C-alpha positions as CSV (number, residue, x, y, z in Angstrom):
1,Q,1.2,-24.8,-1.1
2,V,2.6,-22.1,-3.3
3,Q,6.4,-21.9,-3.8
4,L,8.1,-18.6,-4.7
5,V,11.5,-18.3,-6.2
6,E,13.1,-14.9,-6.3
7,S,16.1,-13.6,-8.3
8,G,17.7,-10.4,-9.3
9,G,19.1,-8.9,-6.1
10,G,22.6,-7.5,-5.8
11,L,24.7,-4.4,-5.4
12,V,23.8,-1.3,-7.3
13,E,25.0,2.3,-7.2
14,P,22.8,5.1,-6.1
15,G,20.7,6.3,-9.0
16,G,21.0,3.0,-10.8
17,S,18.4,0.3,-11.7
18,L,17.7,-3.3,-10.7
19,R,15.0,-5.7,-11.5
20,L,13.7,-8.4,-9.2
21,S,11.8,-11.4,-10.4
22,C,9.5,-13.8,-8.5
23,A,8.2,-17.0,-10.0
24,A,5.3,-18.9,-8.4
25,S,4.5,-22.5,-8.7
26,N,1.9,-24.9,-7.3
27,N,-1.7,-23.9,-6.6
28,I,-1.2,-20.8,-8.8
29,F,-4.9,-20.6,-9.8
30,S,-5.8,-19.5,-6.3
31,I,-3.4,-16.6,-6.3
32,T,-5.2,-13.2,-5.8
33,M,-2.2,-11.0,-5.1
34,M,1.5,-10.9,-5.6
35,G,3.8,-8.3,-4.1
36,W,7.1,-7.3,-2.7
37,Y,8.0,-6.5,0.9
38,R,11.4,-5.4,2.3
39,Q,13.1,-5.5,5.6
40,A,16.2,-3.4,6.5
41,P,18.2,-4.2,9.6
42,G,16.4,-3.0,12.7
43,N,13.3,-2.3,10.8
44,E,10.0,-4.0,10.4
45,R,9.1,-5.7,7.2
46,E,7.2,-3.2,5.0
47,L,5.1,-3.3,1.8
48,V,6.9,-2.0,-1.3
49,A,4.4,-2.8,-4.0
50,R,1.7,-5.3,-4.8
51,I,-0.5,-6.2,-7.8
52,M,-3.9,-7.8,-7.5
53,R,-5.3,-10.4,-9.8
54,G,-7.4,-7.8,-11.6
55,G,-4.3,-5.6,-12.2
56,T,-4.7,-3.0,-9.5
57,T,-1.4,-1.9,-8.0
58,N,-0.3,-0.3,-4.8
59,Y,3.0,1.3,-3.9
60,A,4.7,2.6,-0.7
61,E,5.0,6.3,-0.8
62,S,8.7,6.1,-0.6
63,V,9.0,4.2,-4.0
64,K,6.2,5.9,-6.0
65,G,7.6,7.1,-9.3
66,R,10.7,5.0,-9.0
67,F,9.6,1.4,-8.7
68,T,7.2,-0.4,-11.0
69,I,5.5,-3.8,-10.3
70,S,4.3,-5.9,-13.2
71,R,3.5,-9.5,-13.9
72,I,3.3,-12.0,-16.7
73,S,0.3,-14.1,-15.7
74,A,1.0,-16.9,-18.2
75,A,4.4,-17.3,-16.5
76,N,3.2,-16.8,-13.0
77,T,5.9,-14.3,-12.6
78,V,6.0,-10.9,-11.0
79,Y,8.7,-8.3,-11.5
80,L,9.8,-5.2,-9.5
81,Q,11.6,-2.7,-11.6
82,M,13.7,-0.5,-9.3
83,N,14.9,2.8,-10.9
84,K,16.7,5.7,-9.3
85,V,17.6,3.6,-6.3
86,K,18.7,5.2,-3.1
87,P,20.8,4.0,-0.2
88,E,17.7,3.8,1.9
89,D,16.3,1.1,-0.5
90,T,18.9,-1.3,0.9
91,A,17.1,-4.2,2.4
92,V,16.2,-7.9,2.0
93,Y,13.3,-8.0,-0.5
94,Y,10.7,-10.7,-0.1
95,C,8.2,-11.9,-2.6
96,N,4.7,-12.5,-1.1
97,T,1.6,-14.0,-2.5
98,G,-2.0,-14.2,-1.2
99,L,-4.5,-16.9,-2.0
100,S,-8.3,-16.9,-2.3
101,N,-8.4,-19.0,0.9
102,G,-6.7,-16.3,2.9
103,R,-3.3,-18.0,3.1
104,A,-0.1,-16.2,2.3
105,Y,3.3,-17.4,1.3
106,W,6.8,-15.8,1.3
107,G,9.9,-16.3,-0.8
108,Q,13.3,-16.8,0.7
109,G,14.3,-13.2,0.2
110,T,16.9,-11.5,-1.9
111,Q,19.4,-8.9,-0.8
112,V,19.5,-5.5,-2.4
113,T,22.4,-3.2,-1.5
114,V,22.6,0.4,-2.8
115,S,26.0,1.8,-2.3
116,S,28.8,3.5,-4.2
């Protein structure tokens, strides 16, 4: 079972920046994908960005050009750099990982609030 520990959420003003981190432990050699999802009140959980083991990245249209996902493989850590944030980016952000056996795991979530 993979364990995911997130950090970096908080309150940020519109137009500001924030960086989220997610560290994975246990069974890390089976990880094929790590990514970030978010869920705002009343909305479904949606993909924000993900990075595959080979380095391929995917982004939601709403964050392209503003958010960047990256990873440090040796540290089993993935980052989400959030720039030019907007109030509509307010949500609970969840780290997610997929394994080669098809299983997926979630972090506990970290709150991001964009407000002046």
